N, C-alpha and C positions, 0 to 999 in steps of 0.2 A: 834473683831477688823478686822479679815480677811474679813468678810462680808462688813464692811465699806469701806475697800480698794477696794474690787471688785466692789461695788456699785459706788464709785467715778470714778474708771477706766471706767466702762460702761457709766456713764454720760459724762465723758470727750470724749469718743469715739463717742457718739451720737452727742455731740456738734461739734466735728470735722467733722463728716459726713454732718451735716447741713451747716457748714461753707463752705465745699467743694462744696456742692450743690448750695449755693448762688453764689459762685465765678466762677463756671465752665463755664457758658455761656459767661461771660465777658472775661475770659482767652482764650477760643476758638475763640471768635470774634477778640480779639487783635492779636492772633497768625495768623489768616487768613488775617487780615489787614496788618500785617507785610510783608507777601509775596506779596500782591497786591501793597503795597507802594514801596517795592523794585523794582518791575516791572515798576512802574510809576516813579521811582527815586524821590519819594516824602519824603524828609527827615523830614519835619514837621509832616507828618502822622506817620512816624516811631517813632519819639520822643514823640508823644502824649501819648503813653502807659506808659511812665516813670513818676515817681514822680519828683517834682522839684529838689529834692536832690538825685535822682536815680543815681546808679553807674553801669557802663558797664565795665567789665573786659575782655580785649581782650586776644586771645590765647597766645600772646607774653608777657603777664603780664602787659601791659600798662593799666592804669586806666583812664577812661573817667568819670568825675564827673559832674553831673547836666544834666537836660533835654536839656538845650541849647547846651552844649558841645556834647551830643549825636547827636542832630540835625546837628551840624556843622560837626561832623565826617562823618555822612552819606551823607551830601551835598557834601563834598569834595570827598568822595569815589564814588559818582554817576558819576562824570566826569572821574574817573580813572579806573573804573572796567567794565568788560564786562556786556552786558545786561543779566538780569535774564529772562529766558524763562518760568520756572515753579519752583515750590518748595512746601514744606510743613514743618510745625512744628508739630511733632508727640509727644504728651504728653504720657509719659510712667507711670507717677505717680504724685500724689499730697499728701503732708503731712502737717499737721497743726503745726504751730510754736507758737501759741498763739491765743488770741481771734480775732485778725485782721491780721494774718500773715499766708501765705501759701508758701510752697516750691514746685515748679514744676520742674520735670526733664523729659528729653526725648532726641530725636534726631531731628536735623534740616537737611534738604537737599535742595539744590538749583541746578537747571540745568541752566548753563550759556553757552553763545556762546563766544568762545575765538576769538582773533584777526585773527586766521587762519580759522575762520568760523566753526570749529568743536565744537559740544556741549560736555560739560563735567560736571560731577556731582561733587559738593562740599558739604561738610557738616560734621556733627559730633555731639557729645553730647552737652547738655546744662543744666544749672541749673539756674532757675529764682526764685527770692524771690518776692512775691506779698504782698502788704499791702493794707488793706482797708482804704481809706482816704475819710471820709464822706460816700458817697454812691458809690464811684468808687473804683475799684481795679487798683492799679498802680505798676509798677516795681520799686523796691527799690534796688535790686541787680540783675545783669545778668552776668553770665559767659557763654560764647557761643563759638561755633565753630569758 
């Protein structure tokens, strides 16, 4: 019986590693696009990574539900926030949550220029849940800095 459990665990781990390998390039691309889209103030490009029913949980606990609502949030913020000079999303880990589900965590950081002209760094930890929908990986839950 122990051998059966060990074999099943090894098989599950191999499946998880394969899943992470399939998703890694898409996740890295989406994370890089996020920073570029922030710099361009392109809310549509930011929201493109979200599933239609994706949810973004803000640091204050406010829930933004749906790709359209995420787009609207970033469009409104673009006019009210300082310009993004640079930034990065740094993945620290990926874990499997099922055959089409991955959990990604790490730290995000942005360099912004304030109204006083001084550059300041903002950022913090994040947790993103990705789901494979057809052939694409989309954000279904995002808890961010």
